[in-house]
N, CA, C and O atoms as CSV, one atom per row, in Angstrom:
chain,resi,resn,atom,element,x,y,z
A,1,MET,N,N,17.304,-12.721,4.616
A,1,MET,CA,C,16.410,-12.966,5.719
A,1,MET,C,C,15.598,-11.725,6.049
A,1,MET,O,O,14.443,-11.823,6.461
A,2,LYS,N,N,16.203,-10.559,5.867
A,2,LYS,CA,C,15.524,-9.300,6.160
A,2,LYS,C,C,14.296,-9.129,5.274
A,2,LYS,O,O,13.254,-8.678,5.749
A,3,SER,N,N,14.401,-9.485,3.979
A,3,SER,CA,C,13.258,-9.328,3.083
A,3,SER,C,C,12.139,-10.302,3.451
A,3,SER,O,O,10.964,-9.988,3.258
A,4,LEU,N,N,12.481,-11.469,3.973
A,4,LEU,CA,C,11.457,-12.417,4.415
A,4,LEU,C,C,10.703,-11.861,5.618
A,4,LEU,O,O,9.480,-11.975,5.693
A,5,GLU,N,N,11.427,-11.265,6.552
A,5,GLU,CA,C,10.788,-10.639,7.716
A,5,GLU,C,C,9.868,-9.500,7.289
A,5,GLU,O,O,8.769,-9.341,7.821
A,6,SER,N,N,10.325,-8.721,6.334
A,6,SER,CA,C,9.528,-7.609,5.822
A,6,SER,C,C,8.268,-8.119,5.122
A,6,SER,O,O,7.194,-7.537,5.275
A,7,LEU,N,N,8.397,-9.203,4.358
A,7,LEU,CA,C,7.251,-9.813,3.686
A,7,LEU,C,C,6.220,-10.301,4.697
A,7,LEU,O,O,5.022,-10.080,4.518
A,8,ILE,N,N,6.671,-10.954,5.742
A,8,ILE,CA,C,5.760,-11.456,6.777
A,8,ILE,C,C,5.047,-10.296,7.461
A,8,ILE,O,O,3.839,-10.356,7.689
A,9,THR,N,N,5.785,-9.247,7.786
A,9,THR,CA,C,5.183,-8.069,8.416
A,9,THR,C,C,4.134,-7.441,7.512
A,9,THR,O,O,3.053,-7.078,7.976
A,10,THR,N,N,4.439,-7.310,6.236
A,10,THR,CA,C,3.494,-6.729,5.289
A,10,THR,C,C,2.235,-7.586,5.191
A,10,THR,O,O,1.128,-7.049,5.138
A,11,CYS,N,N,2.386,-8.898,5.167
A,11,CYS,CA,C,1.226,-9.791,5.089
A,11,CYS,C,C,0.358,-9.691,6.341
A,11,CYS,O,O,-0.868,-9.749,6.248
A,12,ILE,N,N,0.974,-9.544,7.498
A,12,ILE,CA,C,0.222,-9.361,8.737
A,12,ILE,C,C,-0.545,-8.042,8.689
A,12,ILE,O,O,-1.719,-7.995,9.056
A,13,GLU,N,N,0.112,-6.970,8.239
A,13,GLU,CA,C,-0.549,-5.676,8.106
A,13,GLU,C,C,-1.722,-5.769,7.133
A,13,GLU,O,O,-2.786,-5.201,7.379
A,14,LEU,N,N,-1.525,-6.484,6.034
A,14,LEU,CA,C,-2.576,-6.649,5.033
A,14,LEU,C,C,-3.776,-7.369,5.633
A,14,LEU,O,O,-4.913,-6.941,5.433
A,15,GLY,N,N,-3.546,-8.441,6.355
A,15,GLY,CA,C,-4.633,-9.182,6.987
A,15,GLY,C,C,-5.387,-8.347,8.008
A,15,GLY,O,O,-6.617,-8.378,8.058
A,16,ALA,N,N,-4.656,-7.606,8.815
A,16,ALA,CA,C,-5.288,-6.753,9.822
A,16,ALA,C,C,-6.110,-5.650,9.162
A,16,ALA,O,O,-7.212,-5.338,9.613
A,17,THR,N,N,-5.584,-5.068,8.111
A,17,THR,CA,C,-6.303,-4.011,7.402
A,17,THR,C,C,-7.570,-4.544,6.768
A,17,THR,O,O,-8.624,-3.916,6.865
A,18,ARG,N,N,-7.484,-5.688,6.122
A,18,ARG,CA,C,-8.681,-6.287,5.510
A,18,ARG,C,C,-9.738,-6.585,6.560
A,18,ARG,O,O,-10.926,-6.368,6.322
A,19,ALA,N,N,-9.319,-7.079,7.718
A,19,ALA,CA,C,-10.265,-7.374,8.795
A,19,ALA,C,C,-10.961,-6.097,9.258
A,19,ALA,O,O,-12.177,-6.088,9.445
A,20,MET,N,N,-10.199,-5.021,9.446
A,20,MET,CA,C,-10.795,-3.764,9.898
A,20,MET,C,C,-11.752,-3.180,8.864
A,20,MET,O,O,-12.792,-2.628,9.223
A,21,VAL,N,N,-11.409,-3.297,7.593
A,21,VAL,CA,C,-12.297,-2.807,6.533
A,21,VAL,C,C,-13.568,-3.651,6.502
A,21,VAL,O,O,-14.670,-3.108,6.417
A,22,ASN,N,N,-13.425,-4.969,6.570
A,22,ASN,CA,C,-14.594,-5.857,6.538
A,22,ASN,C,C,-15.516,-5.649,7.729
A,22,ASN,O,O,-16.729,-5.821,7.603
A,23,LEU,N,N,-14.966,-5.284,8.880
A,23,LEU,CA,C,-15.771,-5.035,10.065
A,23,LEU,C,C,-16.338,-3.621,10.097
A,23,LEU,O,O,-17.129,-3.288,10.980
A,24,GLY,N,N,-15.941,-2.793,9.146
A,24,GLY,CA,C,-16.434,-1.430,9.087
A,24,GLY,C,C,-15.766,-0.481,10.062
A,24,GLY,O,O,-16.289,0.601,10.331
A,25,VAL,N,N,-14.622,-0.869,10.593
A,25,VAL,CA,C,-13.891,-0.038,11.547
A,25,VAL,C,C,-13.240,1.147,10.828
A,25,VAL,O,O,-13.120,2.231,11.400
A,26,THR,N,N,-12.827,0.947,9.598
A,26,THR,CA,C,-12.159,1.981,8.808
A,26,THR,C,C,-12.556,1.841,7.345
A,26,THR,O,O,-12.990,0.776,6.905
A,27,SER,N,N,-12.402,2.917,6.608
A,27,SER,CA,C,-12.696,2.879,5.165
A,27,SER,C,C,-11.580,2.171,4.409
A,27,SER,O,O,-11.787,1.673,3.303
A,28,GLY,N,N,-10.393,2.131,5.013
A,28,GLY,CA,C,-9.259,1.480,4.361
A,28,GLY,C,C,-8.603,2.342,3.312
A,28,GLY,O,O,-7.870,1.838,2.462
A,29,GLU,N,N,-8.860,3.657,3.358
A,29,GLU,CA,C,-8.256,4.574,2.401
A,29,GLU,C,C,-7.254,5.475,3.111
A,29,GLU,O,O,-7.378,5.758,4.302
A,30,ILE,N,N,-6.260,5.916,2.349
A,30,ILE,CA,C,-5.219,6.801,2.862
A,30,ILE,C,C,-4.928,7.847,1.789
A,30,ILE,O,O,-4.910,7.532,0.599
A,31,SER,N,N,-4.699,9.090,2.209
A,31,SER,CA,C,-4.388,10.138,1.240
A,31,SER,C,C,-2.995,9.907,0.659
A,31,SER,O,O,-2.163,9.218,1.250
A,32,GLN,N,N,-2.765,10.492,-0.500
A,32,GLN,CA,C,-1.463,10.332,-1.145
A,32,GLN,C,C,-0.353,10.871,-0.253
A,32,GLN,O,O,0.698,10.245,-0.116
A,33,ARG,N,N,-0.582,12.020,0.347
A,33,ARG,CA,C,0.450,12.621,1.196
A,33,ARG,C,C,0.787,11.710,2.379
A,33,ARG,O,O,1.959,11.507,2.697
A,34,GLN,N,N,-0.251,11.160,3.030
A,34,GLN,CA,C,-0.009,10.275,4.169
A,34,GLN,C,C,0.659,8.980,3.710
A,34,GLN,O,O,1.548,8.469,4.392
A,35,ALA,N,N,0.239,8.443,2.560
A,35,ALA,CA,C,0.848,7.221,2.034
A,35,ALA,C,C,2.334,7.429,1.753
A,35,ALA,O,O,3.142,6.529,1.984
A,36,GLU,N,N,2.694,8.608,1.256
A,36,GLU,CA,C,4.109,8.890,0.999
A,36,GLU,C,C,4.896,8.935,2.305
A,36,GLU,O,O,6.050,8.510,2.350
A,37,LYS,N,N,4.275,9.450,3.370
A,37,LYS,CA,C,4.943,9.479,4.670
A,37,LYS,C,C,5.111,8.073,5.234
A,37,LYS,O,O,6.166,7.736,5.770
A,38,VAL,N,N,4.070,7.254,5.112
A,38,VAL,CA,C,4.085,5.913,5.701
A,38,VAL,C,C,4.943,4.943,4.888
A,38,VAL,O,O,5.759,4.215,5.452
A,39,TYR,N,N,4.764,4.931,3.573
A,39,TYR,CA,C,5.410,3.919,2.721
A,39,TYR,C,C,6.631,4.442,1.971
A,39,TYR,O,O,7.326,3.664,1.317
A,40,GLY,N,N,6.902,5.730,2.050
A,40,GLY,CA,C,8.131,6.313,1.523
A,40,GLY,C,C,8.310,6.252,0.016
A,40,GLY,O,O,7.351,6.317,-0.754
A,41,SER,N,N,9.577,6.126,-0.379
A,41,SER,CA,C,9.920,6.178,-1.804
A,41,SER,C,C,9.327,5.011,-2.586
A,41,SER,O,O,9.052,5.148,-3.778
A,42,TRP,N,N,9.124,3.860,-1.933
A,42,TRP,CA,C,8.513,2.734,-2.637
A,42,TRP,C,C,7.132,3.136,-3.156
A,42,TRP,O,O,6.797,2.860,-4.308
A,43,PHE,N,N,6.329,3.790,-2.307
A,43,PHE,CA,C,4.991,4.212,-2.730
A,43,PHE,C,C,5.079,5.263,-3.833
A,43,PHE,O,O,4.335,5.193,-4.812
A,44,LYS,N,N,5.972,6.229,-3.689
A,44,LYS,CA,C,6.112,7.276,-4.700
A,44,LYS,C,C,6.420,6.675,-6.066
A,44,LYS,O,O,5.852,7.094,-7.075
A,45,MET,N,N,7.319,5.693,-6.098
A,45,MET,CA,C,7.669,5.048,-7.373
A,45,MET,C,C,6.498,4.237,-7.914
A,45,MET,O,O,6.242,4.255,-9.118
A,46,ALA,N,N,5.782,3.524,-7.042
A,46,ALA,CA,C,4.639,2.722,-7.491
A,46,ALA,C,C,3.531,3.603,-8.038
A,46,ALA,O,O,2.902,3.261,-9.040
A,47,ALA,N,N,3.285,4.736,-7.391
A,47,ALA,CA,C,2.244,5.651,-7.853
A,47,ALA,C,C,2.651,6.346,-9.147
A,47,ALA,O,O,1.833,6.484,-10.057
A,48,SER,N,N,3.901,6.784,-9.241
A,48,SER,CA,C,4.347,7.488,-10.448
A,48,SER,C,C,4.394,6.558,-11.654
A,48,SER,O,O,4.183,7.001,-12.783
A,49,SER,N,N,4.667,5.281,-11.432
A,49,SER,CA,C,4.681,4.328,-12.543
A,49,SER,C,C,3.296,3.722,-12.784
A,49,SER,O,O,3.129,2.830,-13.616
A,50,ARG,N,N,2.306,4.224,-12.039
A,50,ARG,CA,C,0.900,3.819,-12.179
A,50,ARG,C,C,0.690,2.328,-11.891
A,50,ARG,O,O,-0.218,1.699,-12.435
A,51,ARG,N,N,1.546,1.779,-11.025
A,51,ARG,CA,C,1.349,0.401,-10.584
A,51,ARG,C,C,0.248,0.345,-9.544
A,51,ARG,O,O,-0.350,-0.705,-9.308
A,52,ILE,N,N,-0.013,1.488,-8.927
A,52,ILE,CA,C,-1.124,1.620,-7.997
A,52,ILE,C,C,-1.840,2.921,-8.334
A,52,ILE,O,O,-1.209,3.958,-8.541
A,53,LEU,N,N,-3.160,2.851,-8.385
A,53,LEU,CA,C,-3.968,3.998,-8.788
A,53,LEU,C,C,-4.873,4.431,-7.645
A,53,LEU,O,O,-5.256,3.610,-6.812
A,54,PRO,N,N,-5.222,5.723,-7.597
A,54,PRO,CA,C,-6.137,6.176,-6.557
A,54,PRO,C,C,-7.515,5.534,-6.732
A,54,PRO,O,O,-7.963,5.284,-7.850
A,55,VAL,N,N,-8.167,5.277,-5.610
A,55,VAL,CA,C,-9.530,4.732,-5.667
A,55,VAL,C,C,-10.559,5.848,-5.670
A,55,VAL,O,O,-11.721,5.633,-6.015
A,56,ARG,N,N,-10.121,7.059,-5.278
A,56,ARG,CA,C,-11.021,8.200,-5.222
A,56,ARG,C,C,-10.189,9.465,-5.305
A,56,ARG,O,O,-9.085,9.539,-4.764
A,57,THR,N,N,-10.738,10.463,-5.993
A,57,THR,CA,C,-10.059,11.753,-6.115
A,57,THR,C,C,-11.055,12.853,-5.793
A,57,THR,O,O,-12.194,12.826,-6.261
A,58,GLY,N,N,-10.627,13.817,-4.997
A,58,GLY,CA,C,-11.483,14.942,-4.656
A,58,GLY,C,C,-11.684,15.865,-5.846
A,58,GLY,O,O,-11.255,15.557,-6.958
A,59,ASN,N,N,-12.335,16.997,-5.613
A,59,ASN,CA,C,-12.625,17.960,-6.681
A,59,ASN,C,C,-11.549,19.034,-6.755
A,59,ASN,O,O,-10.899,19.342,-5.756
A,60,GLY,N,N,-11.366,19.598,-7.936
A,60,GLY,CA,C,-10.441,20.713,-8.111
A,60,GLY,C,C,-9.084,20.296,-8.632
A,60,GLY,O,O,-8.774,19.112,-8.766
A,61,ASN,N,N,-8.280,21.318,-8.925
A,61,ASN,CA,C,-6.944,21.083,-9.498
A,61,ASN,C,C,-5.998,20.397,-8.525
A,61,ASN,O,O,-5.219,19.527,-8.915
A,62,SER,N,N,-6.067,20.787,-7.265
A,62,SER,CA,C,-5.151,20.209,-6.282
A,62,SER,C,C,-5.897,19.243,-5.361
A,62,SER,O,O,-5.687,19.226,-4.148
A,63,ALA,N,N,-6.759,18.453,-5.958
A,63,ALA,CA,C,-7.607,17.542,-5.198
A,63,ALA,C,C,-6.805,16.440,-4.522
A,63,ALA,O,O,-5.788,15.978,-5.039
A,64,THR,N,N,-7.284,16.033,-3.362
A,64,THR,CA,C,-6.654,14.938,-2.638
A,64,THR,C,C,-6.926,13.629,-3.364
A,64,THR,O,O,-8.053,13.359,-3.780
A,65,LYS,N,N,-5.893,12.827,-3.509
A,65,LYS,CA,C,-6.035,11.489,-4.087
A,65,LYS,C,C,-6.022,10.494,-2.938
A,65,LYS,O,O,-5.176,10.572,-2.047
A,66,TRP,N,N,-6.959,9.564,-2.965
A,66,TRP,CA,C,-7.091,8.553,-1.918
A,66,TRP,C,C,-6.759,7.187,-2.494
A,66,TRP,O,O,-7.208,6.832,-3.584
A,67,TYR,N,N,-5.965,6.425,-1.747
A,67,TYR,CA,C,-5.534,5.093,-2.173
A,67,TYR,C,C,-6.037,4.050,-1.193
A,67,TYR,O,O,-6.214,4.335,-0.008
A,68,SER,N,N,-6.264,2.845,-1.685
A,68,SER,CA,C,-6.675,1.723,-0.852
A,68,SER,C,C,-5.443,1.144,-0.148
A,68,SER,O,O,-4.463,0.766,-0.790
A,69,VAL,N,N,-5.514,1.083,1.170
A,69,VAL,CA,C,-4.390,0.543,1.942
A,69,VAL,C,C,-4.188,-0.933,1.608
A,69,VAL,O,O,-3.050,-1.395,1.527
A,70,THR,N,N,-5.274,-1.677,1.415
A,70,THR,CA,C,-5.115,-3.100,1.083
A,70,THR,C,C,-4.445,-3.274,-0.278
A,70,THR,O,O,-3.659,-4.204,-0.460
A,71,GLU,N,N,-4.742,-2.402,-1.231
A,71,GLU,CA,C,-4.066,-2.487,-2.527
A,71,GLU,C,C,-2.584,-2.138,-2.393
A,71,GLU,O,O,-1.733,-2.777,-3.012
A,72,ILE,N,N,-2.282,-1.123,-1.583
A,72,ILE,CA,C,-0.887,-0.741,-1.359
A,72,ILE,C,C,-0.125,-1.909,-0.737
A,72,ILE,O,O,0.951,-2.280,-1.207
A,73,LEU,N,N,-0.691,-2.482,0.322
A,73,LEU,CA,C,-0.004,-3.581,1.015
A,73,LEU,C,C,0.088,-4.828,0.138
A,73,LEU,O,O,1.085,-5.547,0.189
A,74,GLY,N,N,-0.933,-5.086,-0.657
A,74,GLY,CA,C,-0.896,-6.233,-1.571
A,74,GLY,C,C,0.216,-6.094,-2.593
A,74,GLY,O,O,0.942,-7.052,-2.859
A,75,LEU,N,N,0.354,-4.902,-3.170
A,75,LEU,CA,C,1.411,-4.665,-4.143
A,75,LEU,C,C,2.791,-4.734,-3.485
A,75,LEU,O,O,3.735,-5.280,-4.057
A,76,ARG,N,N,2.895,-4.175,-2.277
A,76,ARG,CA,C,4.179,-4.231,-1.572
A,76,ARG,C,C,4.553,-5.679,-1.237
A,76,ARG,O,O,5.720,-6.059,-1.337
A,77,ALA,N,N,3.564,-6.483,-0.843
A,77,ALA,CA,C,3.830,-7.902,-0.562
A,77,ALA,C,C,4.312,-8.616,-1.824
A,77,ALA,O,O,5.230,-9.434,-1.759
A,78,GLN,N,N,3.704,-8.315,-2.964
A,78,GLN,CA,C,4.144,-8.919,-4.223
A,78,GLN,C,C,5.593,-8.542,-4.528
A,78,GLN,O,O,6.397,-9.389,-4.917
A,79,ASP,N,N,5.911,-7.273,-4.349
A,79,ASP,CA,C,7.276,-6.812,-4.611
A,79,ASP,C,C,8.275,-7.476,-3.668
A,79,ASP,O,O,9.365,-7.870,-4.083
A,80,GLU,N,N,7.895,-7.595,-2.392
A,80,GLU,CA,C,8.790,-8.213,-1.418
A,80,GLU,C,C,8.959,-9.705,-1.690
A,80,GLU,O,O,10.047,-10.250,-1.508
A,81,LEU,N,N,7.891,-10.362,-2.121
A,81,LEU,CA,C,7.980,-11.785,-2.457
A,81,LEU,C,C,8.900,-11.973,-3.659
A,81,LEU,O,O,9.742,-12.871,-3.671
A,82,ARG,N,N,8.735,-11.127,-4.659
A,82,ARG,CA,C,9.576,-11.198,-5.850
A,82,ARG,C,C,11.049,-10.995,-5.471
A,82,ARG,O,O,11.929,-11.686,-5.985
A,83,ALA,N,N,11.308,-10.039,-4.566
A,83,ALA,CA,C,12.680,-9.792,-4.114
A,83,ALA,C,C,13.231,-10.986,-3.357
A,83,ALA,O,O,14.396,-11.347,-3.529
A,84,GLU,N,N,12.402,-11.607,-2.515
A,84,GLU,CA,C,12.835,-12.771,-1.740
A,84,GLU,C,C,13.161,-13.932,-2.673
A,84,GLU,O,O,14.158,-14.625,-2.470
A,85,LEU,N,N,12.334,-14.152,-3.690
A,85,LEU,CA,C,12.584,-15.257,-4.623
A,85,LEU,C,C,13.815,-14.996,-5.467
A,85,LEU,O,O,14.548,-15.926,-5.801
A,86,THR,N,N,14.046,-13.754,-5.812
A,86,THR,CA,C,15.216,-13.386,-6.609
A,86,THR,C,C,16.499,-13.580,-5.826
A,86,THR,O,O,17.518,-13.985,-6.384
A,87,ASN,N,N,16.449,-13.290,-4.523
A,87,ASN,CA,C,17.661,-13.390,-3.685
A,87,ASN,C,C,18.011,-14.826,-3.339
A,87,ASN,O,O,19.135,-15.101,-2.920
A,88,ASN,N,N,17.079,-15.740,-3.506
A,88,ASN,CA,C,17.360,-17.138,-3.131
A,88,ASN,C,C,17.659,-17.989,-4.310
A,88,ASN,O,O,17.915,-19.184,-4.161
């Protein structure tokens, strides 16, 4: 039941984020460092396995990588749905 609640929450976040991006309220991008703080080890594993790629990278060797929040939430929703189906 916990994974179903998490899936619903992620889908709500995804819808709200898409609405804000479509209305021009936000760019819908998040830095890699901030994404790691917000989404934790799940994001780190998804990024390291290249399941999610940056949408923009700054200049230089230690350039900031920017990720799409809607892509992050979409992938997380897929993972949570897969987990929910596996558990049932």
